C-alpha beads as a LAMMPS data file, in Angstrom:
LAMMPS data file: protein, C-alpha beads

254 atoms
253 bonds

1 atom types
1 bond types

-500.0 500.0 xlo xhi
-500.0 500.0 ylo yhi
-500.0 500.0 zlo zhi

Masses

1 110.0

Atoms # bond

1 1 1 -0.028 0.054 -0.170
2 1 1 2.727 2.508 0.854
3 1 1 4.471 1.791 -2.577
4 1 1 1.180 2.411 -4.467
5 1 1 0.558 5.692 -2.399
6 1 1 4.028 6.797 -2.847
7 1 1 3.444 6.420 -6.726
8 1 1 0.169 8.016 -6.619
9 1 1 1.236 11.176 -4.789
10 1 1 3.377 12.130 -7.787
11 1 1 1.662 10.240 -10.679
12 1 1 0.348 13.373 -12.454
13 1 1 3.665 15.304 -12.183
14 1 1 5.404 12.048 -13.458
15 1 1 2.841 11.379 -16.369
16 1 1 2.918 15.000 -17.568
17 1 1 6.725 14.964 -17.651
18 1 1 6.938 11.577 -19.532
19 1 1 4.366 12.871 -22.197
20 1 1 6.244 16.306 -22.473
21 1 1 9.743 14.725 -22.677
22 1 1 8.770 12.024 -25.027
23 1 1 6.958 14.358 -27.480
24 1 1 10.091 16.849 -27.303
25 1 1 12.568 13.997 -27.774
26 1 1 10.579 13.012 -30.828
27 1 1 10.607 16.425 -32.415
28 1 1 14.269 16.632 -31.892
29 1 1 14.828 13.558 -33.787
30 1 1 12.270 14.552 -36.658
31 1 1 13.818 17.920 -37.011
32 1 1 17.250 16.896 -38.100
33 1 1 16.632 17.220 -41.909
34 1 1 15.595 20.702 -41.334
35 1 1 18.564 21.544 -39.126
36 1 1 20.834 20.167 -41.942
37 1 1 19.228 22.295 -44.475
38 1 1 19.545 25.347 -42.388
39 1 1 23.117 24.569 -41.636
40 1 1 24.183 24.500 -45.374
41 1 1 22.380 27.746 -45.949
42 1 1 23.709 29.558 -42.985
43 1 1 26.634 31.929 -43.519
44 1 1 29.964 31.412 -42.103
45 1 1 29.652 32.083 -38.266
46 1 1 31.894 34.963 -36.790
47 1 1 35.084 33.880 -35.484
48 1 1 35.385 35.963 -32.370
49 1 1 33.226 36.124 -29.353
50 1 1 31.215 33.854 -27.169
51 1 1 28.397 33.994 -29.486
52 1 1 30.535 33.243 -32.372
53 1 1 32.192 30.191 -30.837
54 1 1 28.701 28.811 -29.708
55 1 1 27.248 29.181 -33.362
56 1 1 30.368 27.572 -34.747
57 1 1 30.155 24.707 -32.146
58 1 1 26.349 24.298 -32.835
59 1 1 26.940 23.933 -36.810
60 1 1 29.855 21.530 -36.273
61 1 1 27.968 19.332 -34.017
62 1 1 25.085 19.373 -36.391
63 1 1 27.259 17.798 -39.292
64 1 1 26.695 14.406 -37.540
65 1 1 23.439 12.974 -36.374
66 1 1 24.936 11.612 -33.165
67 1 1 26.486 15.168 -32.526
68 1 1 23.179 16.820 -33.187
69 1 1 21.362 14.378 -30.936
70 1 1 23.951 14.811 -28.089
71 1 1 23.884 18.605 -28.236
72 1 1 20.075 19.103 -28.758
73 1 1 18.698 16.580 -26.444
74 1 1 21.340 15.196 -23.761
75 1 1 23.064 18.300 -23.299
76 1 1 20.017 20.793 -23.622
77 1 1 16.444 19.982 -23.640
78 1 1 16.545 16.569 -22.116
79 1 1 18.831 17.610 -19.375
80 1 1 16.805 20.839 -18.671
81 1 1 13.345 19.287 -18.960
82 1 1 14.605 16.194 -16.906
83 1 1 16.101 18.061 -14.041
84 1 1 12.879 20.362 -13.858
85 1 1 10.579 17.280 -13.575
86 1 1 13.070 15.541 -11.136
87 1 1 12.675 18.623 -8.889
88 1 1 9.046 18.695 -9.262
89 1 1 8.485 15.101 -8.354
90 1 1 10.990 15.433 -5.635
91 1 1 8.864 18.392 -3.759
92 1 1 5.996 17.776 -1.499
93 1 1 5.707 15.108 1.171
94 1 1 4.462 14.994 4.761
95 1 1 5.217 18.746 5.438
96 1 1 3.082 19.955 2.629
97 1 1 0.011 17.943 3.535
98 1 1 -2.907 19.209 5.428
99 1 1 -2.983 18.327 9.024
100 1 1 -5.660 15.707 8.666
101 1 1 -3.717 14.037 5.731
102 1 1 -0.582 14.083 7.683
103 1 1 -2.227 12.502 10.726
104 1 1 -3.753 9.785 8.549
105 1 1 -0.385 9.101 6.973
106 1 1 1.385 8.871 10.215
107 1 1 -1.261 6.634 11.655
108 1 1 -0.499 3.908 9.332
109 1 1 1.171 0.768 10.788
110 1 1 4.710 1.551 9.133
111 1 1 7.636 3.647 10.366
112 1 1 8.512 6.964 9.093
113 1 1 11.461 5.695 7.648
114 1 1 9.810 3.176 5.568
115 1 1 7.039 5.708 4.465
116 1 1 9.953 8.247 3.378
117 1 1 12.066 5.506 1.951
118 1 1 9.207 4.297 -0.176
119 1 1 8.589 7.783 -1.486
120 1 1 12.119 8.307 -2.415
121 1 1 12.400 5.085 -4.112
122 1 1 9.149 5.688 -6.120
123 1 1 10.499 9.194 -7.083
124 1 1 13.746 7.725 -8.165
125 1 1 12.245 5.207 -10.369
126 1 1 10.032 8.003 -12.076
127 1 1 13.088 9.998 -12.651
128 1 1 14.806 6.940 -14.152
129 1 1 11.869 6.444 -16.483
130 1 1 12.065 10.193 -17.586
131 1 1 15.750 9.820 -18.139
132 1 1 15.648 6.687 -20.347
133 1 1 12.199 6.490 -22.136
134 1 1 12.475 9.648 -24.133
135 1 1 15.901 8.780 -25.117
136 1 1 14.724 5.506 -26.307
137 1 1 12.157 7.257 -28.534
138 1 1 15.015 9.071 -30.193
139 1 1 16.375 5.712 -31.093
140 1 1 13.180 4.376 -32.434
141 1 1 12.182 7.456 -34.452
142 1 1 15.691 7.955 -35.957
143 1 1 15.011 5.539 -38.958
144 1 1 12.115 7.771 -39.989
145 1 1 14.662 10.484 -41.233
146 1 1 17.041 8.051 -42.557
147 1 1 19.386 7.971 -39.357
148 1 1 20.416 5.541 -36.583
149 1 1 21.331 6.479 -33.029
150 1 1 22.944 3.705 -31.175
151 1 1 20.976 1.889 -28.696
152 1 1 24.139 1.492 -26.269
153 1 1 24.762 5.355 -26.530
154 1 1 21.135 5.921 -25.616
155 1 1 21.675 3.724 -22.336
156 1 1 24.789 5.467 -21.447
157 1 1 23.685 8.920 -21.651
158 1 1 20.508 7.921 -20.067
159 1 1 22.414 6.641 -17.238
160 1 1 24.347 9.885 -16.969
161 1 1 21.469 11.957 -17.310
162 1 1 19.600 9.856 -14.523
163 1 1 22.662 10.411 -12.161
164 1 1 22.376 13.966 -12.498
165 1 1 18.777 14.284 -12.073
166 1 1 18.736 12.049 -9.150
167 1 1 20.883 14.914 -7.564
168 1 1 18.227 17.505 -8.213
169 1 1 15.514 15.113 -6.964
170 1 1 17.447 14.536 -3.588
171 1 1 18.079 18.175 -3.110
172 1 1 14.276 18.764 -3.599
173 1 1 13.512 15.732 -1.414
174 1 1 15.599 17.102 1.457
175 1 1 14.554 20.575 1.216
176 1 1 10.834 19.144 1.316
177 1 1 11.537 17.905 4.878
178 1 1 12.594 21.433 6.018
179 1 1 9.846 23.579 4.232
180 1 1 6.048 23.027 4.821
181 1 1 5.321 24.440 0.998
182 1 1 6.296 23.251 -2.169
183 1 1 7.749 26.416 -3.837
184 1 1 10.527 26.992 -1.601
185 1 1 12.273 23.678 -2.256
186 1 1 11.416 23.550 -5.669
187 1 1 13.058 27.085 -6.446
188 1 1 16.203 26.396 -4.173
189 1 1 16.671 22.776 -5.828
190 1 1 16.332 24.484 -9.471
191 1 1 19.306 26.737 -8.446
192 1 1 21.582 23.770 -8.354
193 1 1 21.719 24.010 -12.227
194 1 1 22.809 27.702 -12.331
195 1 1 25.550 27.216 -9.558
196 1 1 26.887 24.189 -11.339
197 1 1 27.056 26.065 -14.625
198 1 1 28.705 28.856 -12.873
199 1 1 31.303 26.513 -11.377
200 1 1 31.980 25.213 -14.980
201 1 1 32.493 28.758 -16.381
202 1 1 34.848 29.767 -13.563
203 1 1 37.014 26.577 -14.156
204 1 1 36.925 27.130 -17.816
205 1 1 34.558 24.576 -18.766
206 1 1 33.435 21.180 -17.547
207 1 1 36.036 19.332 -15.651
208 1 1 36.333 15.767 -14.403
209 1 1 34.529 17.081 -11.294
210 1 1 31.712 18.849 -13.243
211 1 1 28.057 17.772 -12.328
212 1 1 26.565 19.154 -15.598
213 1 1 29.440 17.605 -17.680
214 1 1 28.666 13.979 -16.136
215 1 1 24.995 14.657 -16.543
216 1 1 25.196 15.490 -20.104
217 1 1 27.495 12.537 -20.889
218 1 1 30.080 14.821 -22.256
219 1 1 33.035 12.734 -21.404
220 1 1 31.567 9.846 -23.099
221 1 1 30.697 11.824 -26.197
222 1 1 34.302 13.371 -26.374
223 1 1 35.785 9.782 -26.446
224 1 1 37.079 9.565 -22.689
225 1 1 34.676 6.911 -21.522
226 1 1 32.042 7.074 -18.751
227 1 1 32.653 9.675 -16.008
228 1 1 32.756 6.828 -13.438
229 1 1 34.075 9.010 -10.579
230 1 1 31.306 11.619 -10.843
231 1 1 28.655 8.925 -11.301
232 1 1 29.933 7.493 -8.020
233 1 1 30.201 10.800 -6.367
234 1 1 26.564 11.782 -7.499
235 1 1 25.042 8.696 -6.351
236 1 1 26.853 9.184 -3.083
237 1 1 25.570 12.700 -2.786
238 1 1 21.942 11.700 -3.533
239 1 1 21.884 8.793 -1.049
240 1 1 23.277 11.260 1.797
241 1 1 20.768 13.767 0.847
242 1 1 17.847 11.343 0.926
243 1 1 19.038 9.619 4.186
244 1 1 19.195 13.192 5.689
245 1 1 15.792 14.014 4.670
246 1 1 14.569 10.694 6.049
247 1 1 16.063 11.224 9.524
248 1 1 14.964 14.770 9.739
249 1 1 11.364 13.603 9.388
250 1 1 11.976 10.446 11.641
251 1 1 13.126 12.764 14.344
252 1 1 10.507 15.625 13.953
253 1 1 7.819 16.011 16.660
254 1 1 4.339 16.686 14.727

Bonds

1 1 1 2
2 1 2 3
3 1 3 4
4 1 4 5
5 1 5 6
6 1 6 7
7 1 7 8
8 1 8 9
9 1 9 10
10 1 10 11
11 1 11 12
12 1 12 13
13 1 13 14
14 1 14 15
15 1 15 16
16 1 16 17
17 1 17 18
18 1 18 19
19 1 19 20
20 1 20 21
21 1 21 22
22 1 22 23
23 1 23 24
24 1 24 25
25 1 25 26
26 1 26 27
27 1 27 28
28 1 28 29
29 1 29 30
30 1 30 31
31 1 31 32
32 1 32 33
33 1 33 34
34 1 34 35
35 1 35 36
36 1 36 37
37 1 37 38
38 1 38 39
39 1 39 40
40 1 40 41
41 1 41 42
42 1 42 43
43 1 43 44
44 1 44 45
45 1 45 46
46 1 46 47
47 1 47 48
48 1 48 49
49 1 49 50
50 1 50 51
51 1 51 52
52 1 52 53
53 1 53 54
54 1 54 55
55 1 55 56
56 1 56 57
57 1 57 58
58 1 58 59
59 1 59 60
60 1 60 61
61 1 61 62
62 1 62 63
63 1 63 64
64 1 64 65
65 1 65 66
66 1 66 67
67 1 67 68
68 1 68 69
69 1 69 70
70 1 70 71
71 1 71 72
72 1 72 73
73 1 73 74
74 1 74 75
75 1 75 76
76 1 76 77
77 1 77 78
78 1 78 79
79 1 79 80
80 1 80 81
81 1 81 82
82 1 82 83
83 1 83 84
84 1 84 85
85 1 85 86
86 1 86 87
87 1 87 88
88 1 88 89
89 1 89 90
90 1 90 91
91 1 91 92
92 1 92 93
93 1 93 94
94 1 94 95
95 1 95 96
96 1 96 97
97 1 97 98
98 1 98 99
99 1 99 100
100 1 100 101
101 1 101 102
102 1 102 103
103 1 103 104
104 1 104 105
105 1 105 106
106 1 106 107
107 1 107 108
108 1 108 109
109 1 109 110
110 1 110 111
111 1 111 112
112 1 112 113
113 1 113 114
114 1 114 115
115 1 115 116
116 1 116 117
117 1 117 118
118 1 118 119
119 1 119 120
120 1 120 121
121 1 121 122
122 1 122 123
123 1 123 124
124 1 124 125
125 1 125 126
126 1 126 127
127 1 127 128
128 1 128 129
129 1 129 130
130 1 130 131
131 1 131 132
132 1 132 133
133 1 133 134
134 1 134 135
135 1 135 136
136 1 136 137
137 1 137 138
138 1 138 139
139 1 139 140
140 1 140 141
141 1 141 142
142 1 142 143
143 1 143 144
144 1 144 145
145 1 145 146
146 1 146 147
147 1 147 148
148 1 148 149
149 1 149 150
150 1 150 151
151 1 151 152
152 1 152 153
153 1 153 154
154 1 154 155
155 1 155 156
156 1 156 157
157 1 157 158
158 1 158 159
159 1 159 160
160 1 160 161
161 1 161 162
162 1 162 163
163 1 163 164
164 1 164 165
165 1 165 166
166 1 166 167
167 1 167 168
168 1 168 169
169 1 169 170
170 1 170 171
171 1 171 172
172 1 172 173
173 1 173 174
174 1 174 175
175 1 175 176
176 1 176 177
177 1 177 178
178 1 178 179
179 1 179 180
180 1 180 181
181 1 181 182
182 1 182 183
183 1 183 184
184 1 184 185
185 1 185 186
186 1 186 187
187 1 187 188
188 1 188 189
189 1 189 190
190 1 190 191
191 1 191 192
192 1 192 193
193 1 193 194
194 1 194 195
195 1 195 196
196 1 196 197
197 1 197 198
198 1 198 199
199 1 199 200
200 1 200 201
201 1 201 202
202 1 202 203
203 1 203 204
204 1 204 205
205 1 205 206
206 1 206 207
207 1 207 208
208 1 208 209
209 1 209 210
210 1 210 211
211 1 211 212
212 1 212 213
213 1 213 214
214 1 214 215
215 1 215 216
216 1 216 217
217 1 217 218
218 1 218 219
219 1 219 220
220 1 220 221
221 1 221 222
222 1 222 223
223 1 223 224
224 1 224 225
225 1 225 226
226 1 226 227
227 1 227 228
228 1 228 229
229 1 229 230
230 1 230 231
231 1 231 232
232 1 232 233
233 1 233 234
234 1 234 235
235 1 235 236
236 1 236 237
237 1 237 238
238 1 238 239
239 1 239 240
240 1 240 241
241 1 241 242
242 1 242 243
243 1 243 244
244 1 244 245
245 1 245 246
246 1 246 247
247 1 247 248
248 1 248 249
249 1 249 250
250 1 250 251
251 1 251 252
252 1 252 253
253 1 253 254
């Protein structure tokens, strides 16, 4: 029962996210022929300045289907939408419930640790689905535009995306055990992205310890293999944040 309730609490957030991400991924794949035509007709990008470098990089990546999919989905749309819905799924919980609903939940013959553990597990499963299923859609739709995207690459990028989104989810989960409304945890958790992006800019770009670089699967795309270190760090951080949230609720006097 607690597993069913954990899923039902966030089912609409999850389903809306799944539909939105899947449709968006489909449009990314189907839009490749148009992007190729635009790239061919585009004038030479300006050599200097950040904007010129970004345009030149986008045009260069669009020369191959793999580069286009990685840049448009795993580095941009998929990562942004995935982290957003990971935060939305991670918010809420006991503190945001009404007094009557909270009293009923706490009266169930299960421990608070088990209640929170079930909610965290259900949320992470939903985040995993949001990370992998839309990416698989790209693999399935690619033949419609005369292209192929490796299933192995899809699973690797999906794993990296899930590891990053799990951090966003875990931050929102922990903050939801501190604030009684859903907006403060959501806004604060979404700040993780800009902070991580700012850290990358300060260091001159994604490094071996870059959360966003790992989340985008950039080391794998650049031929450096899986970012095992950051995958392990992200998993450890996520576990620590969720554990802290569970302990806060377990010790709280309602």
